[in-house]
C-alpha positions in Angstrom: 38.1 -13.8 32.5 36.7 -12.3 29.3 33.1 -12.1 28.3 33.5 -15.0 25.9 35.0 -17.1 28.7 31.9 -17.1 31.0 31.7 -20.6 32.5 28.7 -22.7 31.5 27.7 -22.7 35.2 26.9 -19.0 35.0 24.9 -19.2 31.8 21.9 -20.4 33.7 19.9 -18.0 35.9 19.2 -20.7 38.4 22.8 -21.9 38.7 24.0 -18.4 39.0 21.4 -17.8 41.8 22.6 -20.9 43.6 26.2 -19.9 43.5 25.4 -16.4 44.6 23.3 -17.7 47.5 26.1 -20.0 48.6 28.6 -17.1 48.7 27.3 -16.2 52.1 27.7 -19.7 53.5 26.4 -23.2 53.3 22.6 -23.7 52.7 20.4 -26.7 52.9 18.2 -27.9 50.1 15.0 -26.4 51.5 16.6 -23.0 52.0 17.9 -23.0 48.4 14.5 -24.0 47.2 13.0 -21.0 48.9 15.8 -18.5 47.9 15.7 -19.5 44.3 11.9 -20.2 43.9 12.9 -23.3 42.0 11.0 -26.6 41.9 12.8 -29.3 43.8 13.4 -31.3 40.7 14.9 -28.5 38.7 17.0 -27.4 41.8 18.3 -30.9 42.3 19.4 -31.2 38.7 21.2 -27.8 38.7 22.9 -28.7 42.0 24.0 -31.9 40.5 25.5 -30.1 37.5 27.4 -27.7 39.8 28.7 -30.5 41.8 30.0 -32.4 38.7 31.8 -29.2 37.7 33.4 -29.0 41.2 31.7 -25.7 42.0 30.0 -27.0 45.1 30.1 -29.9 47.5 27.3 -31.5 49.5 27.0 -33.1 52.9 24.2 -35.6 53.6 23.1 -36.4 57.1 20.1 -37.7 59.1 18.4 -35.4 61.6 16.4 -37.9 63.5 14.6 -39.8 60.7 14.7 -36.9 58.2 17.5 -36.5 55.6 19.2 -33.2 55.3 21.5 -32.2 52.5 23.7 -29.1 52.9 25.6 -27.5 50.0 28.6 -25.2 50.1 30.9 -23.7 47.5 34.3 -25.2 46.8 37.3 -23.0 46.5 37.0 -23.4 42.7 33.4 -22.3 42.8 34.2 -19.3 45.0 37.2 -18.2 42.9 35.4 -18.6 39.6 32.4 -16.6 40.9 34.6 -13.8 42.1 36.4 -13.7 38.8 33.0 -13.5 37.1 31.9 -10.6 39.3 35.2 -8.8 38.6 34.6 -9.2 34.8 31.1 -7.7 35.2 32.5 -4.8 37.2 35.1 -4.2 34.5 32.4 -4.2 31.8 30.1 -1.9 33.9 33.0 0.5 34.4 33.6 0.8 30.7 37.0 -0.9 30.8 38.2 -3.0 28.0 
């Protein structure tokens, strides 16, 4: 990946924070709201965009009467993020 090839998903601070948070494992909506300090509306929209781009998947379930949505990275999301990190390391190391 080259600097000019940065995926649109990583050109938003919030989407980048979501993907980084999901690198350590699945998270529910409430946890992602707290980790990213995003409003529920904005977080929901960014999660939707990442899902459309196949970076993450979601699982919806009911816990008692309460809905719970859990998000996890897809293999595409994980691989793309790792490629992005390697590109940043290359730039920080002064490689061309």
